[in-house]
Structure formats: C-alpha cells, structure tokens
N, C-alpha and C positions, 0 to 999 in steps of 0.2 A: 615530464609533465610537472607543473607547477604545483604545489602544496595547496596555494589558495584558489578557490574554483573560480572560474572566469564567470563575469557576470551575463546574464541573459539579456541580450540585445537582438535575438533572432526574429522578432515581429517589429523593430524598431522603424523600419523604413516601409514604405508602401510597396505591397506585393501582389502585383497585377493578376498572380496566377496562383490562388493560394491551393495549396494541396493538403489532404487530410493529415492530421498531426500523427507524427511515428517517431518511436524510440530509436533515432538512427544516430549516427555519430555526432551531427550537430547538435542534437539536443543532448545527447550525453557527456557532451564537452562543457553544457553549462547547467547541468540537471541539478546539483544541489543548491545552485543559486535559484533557479526556477522555482522549485517547489517550497524553498522557505518563504520566498516572497509572494508565491501564488495560493498557499494552503494555510487558511487561517488556523492556527493551534497545531500544526504538523510538528514542531519540536517539543510541544508538551507531550504528544502522544508517543513520540518516540523515546523521552525520558520515562514515560510511566510504564512502557514494556517491561521494565525489569522487574515491576512489581509482579507481573503475572508470571516471568521465568523463575523468580525465587519460589514462588508458590506453588505453581502448577508442574513443573517439569520433575519427572520422576527418575530413579535411577535406570539405567540402560535404555532408556526410552529415544524416541527420535523426535526432533523439533523441526517444523517447517516454516522457512519463509518464502511464500508463492508470490512471485514477481518481486524479487529482492533489488531490483535495479542495483544500486551501487552499495549496498549493503550496509545502510543505515541501521535497519532493523534487526539484520541479521547481527550486528554488533553490539547493539543495545539487550539483544537477548543473550548472545554470547558471554558478557560480562558479569551477567549475573544469574546464571546457571551454576547451582552450588553442588550438583548432584555429578557422581561418576559416572562413566561410560556413557555420556550423551553425545549424540551426533545431531549437528545442525545441518540441515538440508537446504540450501539457498537455490531458488530455480527463478530463471529470467530467460524469456526467448529472445533478447536482444543482446547478441554478442558484445556490442560496446558497452553495455552495461556491465554485463558478467567479467569482462576483462577489468575495470574499474573495481568491481567488487572483489576479485581475486588481489588485486593489489592491496586493497582496504583491509583484506581478511589477513593477508601476509603481513602487514605491519601491526596488526594486533596481537597482544601477548597473552590474550585469554586462552584458558586450556583445551577447552572442548573443540572437539574435531568438527571441521566445517566440510561438507560435500557439496561443490558446485556444480550446477547442472545448467545447461544452455539449451533449453528446451520450452514447449508450451507446457504450462502448469497442468493442463488436461492430460497430458500424456505421463505426467510424474506418478509412480507408485507411491501410495499413501499407506504406511503399515507402521504399527506400534507407536504412534503419536501421542505424545502427552499435551503438545500445544502446538497449534498451526497459527500461523499470521497471514493474513489475508489482505495486506494494507494499500489501500487506493489501487486496488487490481481488479476485483470483480466487475466495476464499473466499465471496465473494457472489454468483458468476456460477451459475447451476444445473448440478448434475453432469452431467448430461447434453450440457453445451454446453463443458466446459471443454477438452476435448480438441480441437475443432474450432477454437476461439479460440487456442490454443498452435500450432496447425498453421498458422493463418493469419499469425501474429506470425512464424513461424519462415520462412515463404514470402516475408514482406516484407522481413527483415533479410539485410545483406550478409555474406558470407563473413569469419569471424574477429569477427563482432559477437557483443555479449552480451546475455542477458534476466536481469535480476536480478528473481527472485520471491521476495516476503517474505510469509509466512503464518501463521495460527495452525493449528497441526497437532494430529492425534488421535495418542495416544501407543499403542503394543501394550498389549493386555491384562494388567494387573497393572502397568502404569506411569501409566496414565490418572488413577487417583484421588491417588496423591502428588503429581503434577505439578499437577492441579487445585487440590487443597489450597495448594500454594505459590504459586501465580499468585493465588489470594484472599487469602492472607496477604499479598503484595506490594500487592495493592489496599487491603488495610485498613492497612498502614504510609503508604499515601500518602492516607489520611483518609477512604476510603469506608467507610459502615458495612455491617453485614450485611444491612439491609433493601436499601440501594442496590445491592448485590452480586447479591442474590437476584432483585430486580425487574428490573436490567438483562440478567441472565442468562436470564429467562424471555422478555424482548420481543426478544431477539437469537437465541435458540437455533433459531428455525424460518428464520432470514434468513442467518446465518453458518453454512456447513456444512464443519468442519474436515476434511481428510484426513491421512493419515499421509505421512511424509517418503518413505517406499518409494513410495507412490501417485505423489506428486509427481516423483519420479527415473524413474520408469517412463514416465510420461506425455510427459516431456520428451524422453526417450531415444527414444520412440516416433514421436514429431514429427520427430526427424531430428537434434537437438543431439548433438554428438559427446563432449561432456564435459559433466558435471553434478557440482557440487561443493556442499555445504553448506559456507559460510562462517561462518556465525554461528547460533547457538542460544541463547535464554535462555529456561529452562522449556519452556513449550508454545509458543513463537513462534520460527520459524527463517528463515532468508534463504538461498537458493541462487543462485550462478551458473550459467548455462547459455550454453555457448559453440557457435556456429555453426561 
C-alpha cells in the first residue's frame, strides 16, 4: 500500500445507478483525500484535538474515538495524552477502515495503548471515560437513536469529562442556501467537478442527516451535560465540546 493516499475520483464519471454512500473498500482507499477536500476545517479540527487531550484526560481513564475511520483523531489524541495508564478505544463498523487504522496506529510511536474494535458504536460499552470523540459520526446514526446514544455516552463518562462532537450542520431557513453554495465552492477549489459534487450529494443525502447547532446543543443538555460550547465552525461544519 502506498504511503500517499489515493486521489478521490469515485464520482468523476457519470454513474447511471447511484447507490447510497457506504464506507466500503472503494471509499476507504481514498478516504484521507476525500475528507480533506470535502470537509472545510477538517485539518484544523484534528490539529486542535490535542488541546482537549492534554487538558481533560486523567490518569487510568479511557478515551474513546467513536467512528474512528483510519485513525486521524485517534492519533491526534494519542500524541497529546500526558497521563499514565490511559487506554484509547478506537471504534468503527467498517472493516476496511479499521484495518487501515490498525496500520496507522502500529506505525505511531506514542505510548498510550490503543484498543481497536470493529463494531457499531451503539454496541460499544462506555465506562471510565475522561474524553469521548464523536467526529462526523453522529450524522450517520438514525435520528431517533441519537439521544439514546448521547445519554449512554454521558452515563459512561467521569465527572469533568468532555465529549467532542463534530458534525455537518443544517442552517436556519434563509442561511442554508449560501452556506451550501460556499461549501460546494470549497470543493470546486479543491479540484472536484460539478458532476462529482452532484453525484456525491445524491449518494449521501439519504445516509448523512444533518441537524441544526441548536438541535445538537439541546440534545446534549437534555442528556445531562452541564456546559455545551461550539468551539469551531467553518461554513456548515461545526465542532462542540460538552462537559459533564
């Protein structure tokens, strides 16, 4: 496998039978390039995760990366964990993603132990957690199951622990259209054609269901978090920190 991620051209040619987007081997093979060119601010969010790891992780606790894909978040957290005897649990239900995550973790020399789990994050037991990362993952969970998941995360977190929630968000009426335009322009400037943008949107629109920032905040508070702050937003992508 080449060290340089392959370029995403999955939607570059007309596809007469578009199917719902899935994190299969095809997507996994180009995922680092795809997410970098598709999610405004992605690299900034990843780079800033070390701030939360160095300030929130406590000795002997567990750190969870739920929906870890190929381990970018896992490694960003791992490299900034200062405390001893910390276990980082990286979870994804897509085997092609976990296998690449395994390789990336093996190549990293940071000391904290990493436990890899290939399973649905809703089946992952959460306990003794000082930090949980849910980055661009909740948006793929069915709407009626999101509150239950957040409540379960809250229950497994220690007092003072933090939940990082990064999502594509929906905007209030009147704001959505310009933000969608700017997001598409971001993709064009990163080399995607109008055909690629259109076909990817059609493939993912029934799979990725965004919600407003207000809806996320309300759910987090309803689950019991004492403080919820939006610490980053770039166009229609935002990241929140919720403290227990």
